C-alpha positions in Angstrom: -13.2 -20.1 -26.8 -15.9 -19.5 -24.2 -18.8 -17.1 -24.3 -19.7 -15.9 -20.8 -21.9 -13.4 -19.0 -19.9 -11.7 -16.2 -21.9 -11.6 -13.0 -19.4 -10.0 -10.5 -15.8 -9.3 -9.7 -13.4 -11.3 -7.6 -11.1 -9.9 -4.9 -8.4 -9.2 -7.5 -10.8 -7.2 -9.6 -11.3 -9.8 -12.4 -14.7 -10.5 -13.8 -16.4 -13.8 -12.8 -18.8 -15.8 -15.0 -20.0 -19.4 -15.2 -19.5 -22.1 -17.8 -21.8 -24.8 -16.6 -20.8 -25.4 -13.0 -17.3 -23.9 -13.4 -16.6 -20.5 -12.1 -14.5 -18.6 -14.7 -12.4 -15.6 -13.8 -11.6 -13.1 -16.7 -9.5 -10.0 -16.0 -10.5 -6.7 -17.5 -14.2 -7.5 -17.6 -17.1 -5.9 -15.7 -20.4 -7.1 -14.3 -23.2 -7.3 -16.8 -20.9 -7.8 -19.8 -21.0 -10.6 -22.3 -17.6 -11.6 -23.5 -15.6 -14.2 -25.4 -12.5 -15.6 -23.6 -9.9 -18.3 -24.0 -9.5 -20.8 -21.2 -5.9 -20.8 -19.8 -6.1 -22.7 -16.6 -8.5 -25.0 -14.8 -8.1 -25.8 -11.1 -7.7 -29.5 -10.4 -9.1 -29.0 -6.9 -12.3 -26.9 -7.4 -14.7 -26.0 -10.2 -12.8 -22.9 -11.0 -11.0 -21.7 -14.1 -9.1 -18.6 -15.5 -9.5 -17.3 -19.0 -8.0 -14.5 -21.2 -10.3 -11.9 -22.5 -10.8 -12.1 -26.3 -13.7 -9.8 -27.1 -16.3 -7.8 -25.3 -19.6 -8.6 -27.1 -21.8 -6.4 -24.9 -20.1 -3.7 -22.8 -21.3 -2.6 -19.4 -22.4 1.0 -19.1 -19.7 1.6 -16.5 -16.9 0.6 -19.0 -14.6 3.5 -20.1 -11.3 4.0 -21.8 -8.4 3.4 -19.3 -6.4 6.4 -18.2 -2.8 5.0 -18.4 -0.9 3.8 -21.5 0.4 0.8 -19.5 -3.1 -0.5 -18.6 -3.5 -4.2 -19.2 0.2 -4.9 -19.3 1.7 -3.9 -16.0 -0.9 -5.6 -13.9 -1.2 -2.8 -11.4 -4.3 -0.8 -12.1 -6.7 -3.6 -13.0 -9.8 -1.5 -12.7 -9.0 1.5 -14.8 -11.5 0.4 -17.4 -14.3 0.8 -14.9 -15.9 4.2 -14.0 -14.8 5.5 -10.6 -18.2 5.0 -9.1 -18.1 1.3 -10.1 -14.7 1.0 -8.5 -15.9 2.4 -5.2 -19.0 0.1 -5.2 -16.7 -2.9 -5.8 -14.4 -1.9 -2.9 -17.3 -1.6 -0.5 -18.7 -4.9 -1.6 -15.3 -6.6 -1.3 -15.1 -5.5 2.4 -18.7 -6.5 3.1 -18.0 -9.9 1.5 -15.0 -10.5 3.7 -16.9 -9.6 6.8 -19.9 -11.8 5.8 -17.6 -14.9 5.7 -17.5 -14.7 9.6 -20.9 -15.3 11.4 -19.6 -13.3 14.4 -19.5 -10.2 12.2 -23.0 -10.4 10.8 -24.7 -7.1 10.7 -21.6 -5.0 10.9 -22.2 -1.7 9.1 -19.9 -1.0 6.1 -20.0 2.6 5.1 -19.6 3.9 1.5 -16.0 3.9 0.3 -14.5 7.3 0.7 -13.3 8.5 -2.8 -9.8 9.8 -3.6 -9.5 13.4 -4.8 -7.7 12.2 -8.0 -7.6 9.0 -10.0 -4.2 9.6 -11.5 -1.1 11.5 -10.4 -1.8 10.6 -6.8 1.1 8.2 -5.9 3.8 9.9 -3.9 6.1 7.0 -4.4 7.1 4.9 -7.5 9.2 1.7 -7.3 10.6 0.4 -10.6 12.9 -2.5 -11.5 15.4 -1.6 -14.2 15.5 -3.7 -17.3 16.9 -3.9 -20.9 14.0 -3.9 -23.4 14.4 -3.5 -27.1 17.9 -2.2 -26.7 17.1 0.4 -24.1 17.4 0.5 -20.3 14.0 1.4 -18.9 12.1 1.8 -15.6 9.9 -1.3 -15.6 7.3 -3.3 -13.6 6.9 -7.1 -13.7 3.9 -8.4 -15.5 1.4 -10.3 -13.3 2.7 -13.6 -11.8 6.0 -13.3 -13.7 9.3 -11.6 -13.8 8.8 -10.4 -17.3 9.5 -6.6 -17.3 7.0 -4.1 -18.7 8.2 -0.7 -19.8 6.6 1.9 -17.5 7.7 5.1 -19.2 4.9 7.6 -19.3 2.9 6.0 -16.4 0.4 8.6 -15.2 -0.4 7.1 -11.8 2.6 8.6 -9.8 2.9 12.3 -9.2 4.6 13.8 -12.3 7.8 14.7 -10.4 8.0 11.2 -8.9 7.7 9.6 -12.3 10.1 12.1 -13.9 12.8 11.5 -11.2 12.6 7.7 -11.7 12.8 7.9 -15.4 15.7 10.4 -15.2 17.7 8.1 -12.9 17.3 5.2 -15.4 18.3 7.4 -18.3 21.3 8.7 -16.5 22.5 5.2 -15.7 22.2 4.2 -19.3 24.2 7.3 -20.4 26.9 6.5 -17.9 27.1 2.8 -19.0 25.7 1.4 -15.7 24.2 -1.9 -16.7 20.8 -3.0 -15.3 20.9 -6.1 -13.0 20.0 -9.4 -14.5 18.5 -11.5 -11.7 18.8 -14.7 -13.6 22.4 -14.4 -14.5 23.2 -12.4 -11.3 25.1 -9.9 -13.4 24.9 -6.1 -13.8 24.6 -3.3 -11.3 21.4 -1.2 -11.2 18.5 -3.1 -9.7 15.7 -0.7 -8.8 14.9 3.0 -8.6 12.6 4.3 -5.9 11.3 7.9 -6.0 9.1 9.5 -3.3 7.8 13.1 -2.9 6.6 15.2 -0.1 3.9 17.9 0.3 6.3 20.5 -1.1 6.9 18.5 -4.3 10.5 17.7 -3.4 11.7 14.3 -4.3 14.0 11.8 -2.5 15.5 9.3 -5.0 16.9 5.9 -4.0 19.1 4.1 -6.4 19.3 0.4 -5.5 22.3 -1.4 -6.8 23.9 -4.9 -6.4 27.1 -3.1 -5.3 28.6 0.3 -5.0 29.8 1.6 -8.4 32.2 4.2 -9.7 29.5 6.2 -11.6 27.1 6.5 -8.6 28.1 10.1 -7.8 28.0 11.1 -11.5 24.5 9.6 -11.8 23.3 11.6 -8.8 24.7 14.8 -10.2 23.0 14.2 -13.6 19.6 13.6 -12.0 19.9 16.6 -9.7 20.8 18.8 -12.7 18.0 17.6 -14.9 15.3 17.3 -12.2 15.5 20.3 -9.8 12.7 18.8 -7.6 15.1 16.1 -6.6 16.3 17.1 -3.1 18.4 14.1 -2.4 19.8 10.9 -3.9 20.6 7.9 -1.8 22.5 4.7 -2.9 21.1 1.5 -1.4 23.2 -1.7 -1.7 21.1 -4.9 -2.1 23.1 -8.0 -2.5 20.3 -10.4 -1.6 18.7 -12.8 -4.1 15.1 -12.5 -2.7 12.3 -10.2 -3.7 13.1 -7.4 -1.2 13.8 -4.1 -3.0 16.0 -2.4 -0.4 19.1 -3.9 1.1 19.5 -1.5 4.0 23.1 -0.3 3.6 24.6 2.4 1.4 25.4 6.1 1.4 23.9 9.5 0.5 25.1 10.5 -3.0 23.7 14.1 -3.1 21.6 16.4 -1.0 19.4 15.1 1.8 18.6 11.6 3.0 15.1 12.4 4.3 12.3 14.9 3.7 9.6 16.4 5.9 6.1 15.4 5.1 3.0 17.4 6.1 -0.2 15.3 6.6 -3.1 17.2 7.9 -1.9 19.0 11.1 1.2 16.9 11.6 4.7 16.7 10.2 6.5 13.4 9.6 10.0 12.4 8.5 10.3 10.4 5.3 13.5 8.5 4.9 14.9 6.3 2.1 13.8 3.1 3.9 10.7 4.2 5.9 7.2 3.2 5.0 4.5 5.8 4.2 1.1 5.5 2.5 1.3 6.1 -1.2 -1.6 8.6 -1.3 -0.8 11.7 0.8 -4.3 13.2 0.6 -6.1 10.0 1.6 -3.5 9.2 4.3 -4.6 12.4 6.0 -8.2 11.4 5.7 -7.3 7.9 7.2 -5.5 9.4 10.1 -8.3 11.9 10.9 -10.9 9.2 10.7 -8.9 6.9 13.0 -8.4 9.7 15.5 -12.2 10.5 15.4 -13.2 6.9 16.0 -10.5 6.4 18.8 -12.1 9.4 20.6 -9.5 9.4 23.4 -10.1 11.2 26.7 -7.6 13.7 28.1 -6.3 11.2 30.6 -6.3 8.1 28.3 -3.3 6.0 27.5 -3.4 5.2 23.8 -1.3 2.4 22.3 -0.5 2.6 18.6 0.6 -0.8 17.5 2.5 -1.1 14.2 3.1 2.6 14.5 5.5 3.1 11.6 6.9 6.7 11.4 4.2 7.9 13.8 1.4 9.3 11.7 -1.5 7.9 13.6 0.2 8.4 17.0 0.9 12.1 16.3 -2.6 12.7 15.0 -4.3 11.3 18.1 -1.7 12.7 20.6 -3.3 16.2 21.2 -6.5 14.5 22.3 -4.9 11.9 24.7 -3.0 11.9 27.9 -0.2 9.7 26.6 0.6 7.7 23.5 2.8 4.7 23.2 3.9 3.7 19.7 5.2 0.2 19.1 7.1 -0.5 15.8 9.5 -3.2 14.7 11.7 -1.0 12.5 14.3 0.9 14.4 14.6 3.4 11.6 10.9 4.2 11.7 11.0 4.4 15.5 13.9 6.9 15.4 12.0 9.0 12.7 8.8 9.0 14.8 10.7 10.0 17.9 12.2 13.0 16.1 8.9 14.0 14.7 7.2 13.8 18.2 10.0 15.8 19.8 9.7 18.5 17.1 6.0 18.7 17.7 6.2 18.6 21.5 3.8 15.6 21.4 3.3 13.3 24.4 4.4 10.2 22.5 6.8 7.5 23.4 8.0 5.1 20.6 9.4 1.7 21.4 11.3 -0.6 19.0 9.8 -4.0 19.3 7.6 -6.4 17.3 3.9 -6.3 18.2 3.9 -9.3 20.5 6.9 -8.3 22.6 5.9 -4.6 22.6 2.4 -5.4 24.0 3.9 -7.6 26.7 5.5 -4.4 28.1 2.3 -2.5 28.2 0.3 -2.5 31.5 -2.5 -0.1 30.6 -4.3 0.7 27.4 -7.5 2.7 27.3 -7.6 2.9 23.5 -5.6 0.8 21.0 -5.0 1.6 17.4 -3.9 -1.2 15.1 -2.3 -0.7 11.7 -0.7 -4.0 10.8 0.8 -5.1 7.5 -1.3 -6.9 4.9 -1.2 -10.3 6.7 -2.9 -8.7 9.7 -2.1 -9.0 13.4 0.4 -11.6 14.8 -1.5 -14.5 16.3 -0.7 -13.5 19.9 -1.9 -9.9 19.6 -5.7 -10.4 19.9 -5.3 -12.5 23.1 -3.1 -9.9 24.7 -5.5 -7.1 23.7 -8.3 -9.1 25.5 -6.1 -9.1 28.6 -5.5 -5.3 28.5 -9.3 -4.8 27.8 -9.1 -1.3 26.2 -12.4 0.6 25.9 -12.0 1.0 22.2 -9.9 -0.6 19.4 -9.5 1.1 16.1 -8.2 -1.2 13.4 -6.6 0.3 10.2 -6.3 -2.4 7.6 -5.0 -2.7 4.0 -6.6 -6.2 3.5 -10.3 -7.0 4.0 -9.6 -10.7 4.5 -7.1 -10.3 7.4 -9.2 -7.5 8.8 -12.3 -9.8 9.0 -10.3 -12.6 10.5 -8.9 -10.4 13.3 -12.2 -8.7 14.0 -13.8 -12.2 14.4 -11.1 -13.1 16.9 -11.7 -10.0 18.9 -15.5 -10.5 18.7 -15.0 -14.0 20.3 -13.4 -12.2 23.3 -16.2 -9.7 23.8 -15.6 -6.8 21.3 -18.1 -5.9 18.7 -17.3 -4.0 15.5 -19.8 -1.2 15.2 -18.8 0.1 11.8 -16.2 -0.2 9.1 -15.1 2.7 6.8 -13.5 1.8 3.5 -11.1 4.5 2.2 -9.8 4.4 -1.4 -6.0 5.1 -1.4 -5.4 3.2 -4.6 -7.8 4.3 -7.4 -7.7 2.0 -10.4 -6.7 -1.0 -8.4 -8.5 -3.7 -6.4 -6.9 -2.6 -3.1 -8.9 -0.9 -0.4 -8.0 0.4 3.1 -10.4 0.3 6.0 -10.8 1.9 9.4 -12.9 -0.3 11.8 -14.2 0.6 15.3 -14.5 -2.0 18.0 -16.0 -1.5 21.4 -16.0 -3.7 24.4 -19.3 -5.4 25.2 -20.8 -4.2 28.5 -21.2 -6.9 31.2 
C-alpha cells in the first residue's frame, strides 16, 4: 500500500503522484489529494506505475459525488467525481500540454474550454453490448481494458429517450428468447444495440445481430409499442470477429431508416451507420466556431476534408463561393449530398479517402480538416502545402494528433494563431478543439 500526494492528472484523467522517482497513476483521484493506493503494475521500461485507489485521506475541494450510478465501473466518465470547473481546466491544460511538446508550437494561444450546457442527459447516441449478467440479459459496456461486461441500466449520460430505447430493445430480446452473443464461444444472436436521437426527440434504433433471426420483426414491434419516441428500427448483421460494432448489411424492421437532424441553421440526415457528434448542442457550437474561423470570402473555394454527413460544409456554404466535401464513406457522402440539395447549398461531395480526394483538388482558398482520432493521413499536410490555402481550420478530437499535425504544417510555413477547446464529453477526459492556421507572409 502506497501513500501518495496527487500533483496532476494524466491524459486519461487519472491522478499522478510520485513514490520516490516513480510516477504513479491512480484513477479517480484529483490534484491536491492525499491517498492510499495499491500498486498493480510497474513498467519495466520507465519509472512509471499504476495503482488502485484504496482511500482518500485528504480530499480536494473540487471533489464531489459522481452523477451516474455506473461511475467507477464502466470506465467511461472518469472525471465525474471532479467539479465541472475542474474538468474544464484539465481539458484546457491537456491541450496546452500536447502543444508544448512541439517547439514549433510554442506560444500558441489556448482559449478557455467552452462548457457544455448539461453534464448529463447530453449524449444523443448510446452504444451497448448485450450480455448475460446474474441471470438477466442487460445493456452493458466493457470495463476498462477488458471484455468484462458492466450493467449500464440507469445510466444518466445519454438523453433519456436514447437510454430508454436501448434498454427496451434488450428487454424485448430477453422476452422473445433471443440470446445475447457470446464472443468467446461465438454463439448467440444479439450483439449490440445502438440508439440515437434527433432534435425532435425521435429515436432511431439499430439492433446488431450475428445473423438475421426469426423474432427480429416481433422485437421491433415490441420496442415501438413501448417507446413511442422510436421512429425506426434497423437490423444490422455483423458476422465479423473484430471490434467493429456495425457490420454494414441488414434491413429495416419498422418505421424509418434515417432521421433529420437540426444543428444550428442546417439540417442533416442521420442514418443507422453514419457518424455524428454525440452532443448536439456542442456540435452546433463547434460548427459555428469553425465557420467563424474559416472566414471564407464570397468567391472562395472551401475544401472540407473528412466531411462526414456534411455538417461543417453546410454551415460554411452560405459564406463561400463553392464548397467541396471529401469523405471516404459512400453512405455519408450520399447523405451529405441529399442534405445539400434540400438546402440549395453550393456544395459538392466526393467519395474518396483524404489523400486521393485532395489529389483531385486544384484550388483551395480555405481548408477545413476534421479527421478521426488518429489525425490526418501522412500525405495530407504535404498536399496542403502545395495547395497553399489562405487559412486552415483544424477540428480535432485528440490533442496529441492535433499537435503533431499542426507542427507538420508549421514546418511548411503555417502558424497556429489560436486553439479553442470545446467540451462535447462532460465527465470524461475527451476534448475537442478547433484550431486556426494562417499562412506566413513572405
